[in-house]
N, C-alpha and C positions, 0 to 999 in steps of 0.2 A: 513484561514489556520487552519487545524485541530490541536486541543490542548486538553489536559486533563483538566477537571474542576479544578479550583484552590483549592476547598475544599478537593479534593482527594490528591492533591500534599501536602497540609498542613498536612493531616493525615499521608501520607507516610513519610514525613520528621520527624514527631513526632515519628513514630515507628523506623525510622533509628537512631534517637538520643537515644531512649530507648535501642536499641540493642548495640549501641556504649558504653553505660554505663554498659552493662552487656554482654560482648563478650562471644559468645558460648552458651548463654541461649536458650534452645530449644523453649520455649514459645515465647520469644521475636523475635527469628528468624522466626518462623512460622507466627507470626502476621505481620512481615515486608513483607514477600512474598505474604501473603494473600492480603495486601494492594496494592502491585505492580500488582498482577493479576487482581485487580478490576479496573485498569486504562483502558480507552478505547483504547489507542494505546501505543505501545512502539516505541520510536524513536531510530534509528540507523544511524550511519554515513556510507555511502556507499563507500567502498574502492575497489569495483569491477567495473564492467562496467554496462551501462544501461541494457544490455541484460542478464548479469549474475551478479546481485548485490551480494555483500559480506560485512557483517558488519565489522567495525573496531574492533580491539581487543588488548589484551596485553599478553605478556609472563610473567608469574609470577613464580619466583623461587619456586620450591617445589610443584607447583600446575600444571602448564602447560599453554596452550593457553586458554584464556577467551575472549569471545565475549562481546562487550560493548553495553549495552542498557541504554537508558536515559528516565527519566520520563517527561521531557519537551523538546520542540524543542530548546529552548535557551541553555539548558545544552549540547545538542548534537552539536549545531552550534558552541559553544565555542571550541569544539574539532575538528570539521570539518575544521575550518579555512576559509579564503576567497576562494570562488569558490568551496568549498566542498558541497557535496550533502547529505541532511538529508532526510531519508525516515520515514514516519509515518506508521507503520505496525499495522493494527488493531488486536485486540485480538478476538478469541484465535488463529487466523492464525499465529501470531508471535511465539507462542509456538512451533507449528509444524515446522515452517521454521527454527528456531534456533536449534531445536533438530536435524534437518537433517545434521547439520555440525559435528555430532559425527563421521561420516564416513571420515572426513578430519582431524581427530586427535584433535578436539576441546574438552576441558575438561568441560567447563561450561560457565556461563555468569556472568558478574559483573554489578551491578546496580549503575548508577551515579558515575562512577569511579573517585577517589578512594573510593569505597564503598563495600558493602557486595557482596559475590559471592555465587553461588550455582551450583552443578554439573548438566550437561545436563539431566541425567535421571530423575531429580526431576521435570522437566517442565511438564511432563504428569500429575503429581498430581495437578498442579496449575489450571487445567481446571475446577475443582470443584468450584473455587472461581470466575470464570469469569462471570460477569453479563450477563443475557440473552439478554439485549438490550444495544447495544453500545451507542445509542443516549442518554441514561440515565446518562452516565458518561463522556460525552464529550461536549465541546462547539464548535461552529463553524461547518464546514461541516463534513460529514461522508465520509472519503476517502475509496472507495472500491478497488481502484487499484493504490496504491502508486508506484509500480514498473513501471506501464505504464506511470504515470506522469513523473517519472525520465527519462524514455526513450524518451518521447515526448519533454521534456525540452532539452535533449541532441540533438535531431534532429533539434529543432528550432535554436539551437546555431551553429550547423554544419550540414547542409543538404547534405547528401551523401547517396549512396546506402546502406552502412553498418549501419548507424544510422537509416535509414528508415526501413530496414529489422528487426532491433532490436525492433522497436516499434511493428511491426506486430507480431513478435514472443511473445512479452510480452502480447499483446492483446489475443493471442491464449491461453495463460496459465493463464489468469486472469478472474475475473468477472467484468462486467460493468453494470452501470445503464442504463435502457431504460425506456421510458414513453410509457405506453400501449395505443393503439388506442381505444378510447371509442366507436367507431363504429365497432370495430372488434370482434373477438371471445373470447376476454379476454386474449389472449396470443400474439397477433400481435403487434409489436412495432409501434409507431407513425412514420410517414415519411412525408416528404414534396417533392414537385416537383420543381426542379430548372428551370432556364431559358432555358435549353436545353432539357427539358422534361424528365429528369432523376429522378427516385424515389430515394430520399436520406434518408437513415436510420441514425438517430442521436443516439449516445451513449455517456455516460458520465463517468468520472472517480471519481467524487465526487458530493455530493448533492448540494453544492453551485453552481456548474456549471450548474446543472439542473435549479436552481432558476434563474440563469442569463438569461436563455432562456424563461422560463415559468412564471417568476415573481411570483405574488401571486395567479396564477390560481390553481384550485384544479385538480391535476393530479394524476394518479396512477403510481408510480415508482416501478420497479422491477429489482432485480439483476439477470443478465443472464450470462451464461458462454460465455467468449470471443470467444471460438472456434465455438460455435453455431452462434454467431453474424456474424463472418466471413463467415460461410457457407451460411447464409441468403443473403449475398451480392453476387449476381449472380443468386440465386434462386428466390428471391422475390424483391430484390432491386438492383439498379445499382451502387450506391456509398455509402460508409460509411464515415460519418463525425464524428470524435471524438471531444468532447468538443467544439462545434461550437461557434464562436465569441470570443473564448479565445485566448490569444497570442500564446499558444502552440497547437492550433487546428490542427488536422491531418486528412487527407483524403486518401481514398484508394478505388480502383476499383477492380473487380475480377481479372483482369490481374496483377495488381501490387501486390495483396495479393498472388497470385499463384507464382509469381517470387520471392517474398521475402521468402516464406516458402520453395521454392525449392532451396534457397541459391543463387539466382541470382540477388538480389536487386530489385529495382523498375524500372530499366531501363529507359525508356523514359517518365517518368511521367512529 
């Protein structure tokens, strides 16, 4: 499960303590948010749906609506409660996603509530502090599609046309990992042929699930747009299997994809 490196959390907590001892000090406040931006992921509690995730938040007198972000999964899970969903949103995508909630009247974000807060317009300035390599600041897998994982978990728990279509729509809006075919042109994803003679395209929501299939083999992994992957199913492949051999594994054929995107669910899958 994706998590920020402990050394980064220790530094963040040190800077939070420094700000608490000098409330409103500009240098201490800037140092805190610089540390927060250097985390590999920001955790949020999803109070929306798998198809339309929405971070939890708080109404603060004199400030307004603040979205809650957490530096560790444990801190987010303590708020989520039993059965709650925690999303690990990679940086810098988390900044753009949270900033988009300005159109819904959100004022800002709060870190590890009750903790410091900052107005949403400040998020665009945080990008200068985001490390170029997420893998350098995280331990465990790199999750490229946390919203897709939330949707597949919801589908595995309650399989119906609505939760199925929600997964397909999240795939269309996300990036996924594919393993490139070493015999191909350098862009073609690896596929397998199943017992029915169908060409199966495999895609993954995080790096650990890639390892679950390929083990210690040397493979070339690439992030590809989910919409492009869905398009390939039908053009070059017969079936898409997402996170094969995982408990939340998900399969789709061109017909099921078309029905889901047209709003009709997967029908007779």
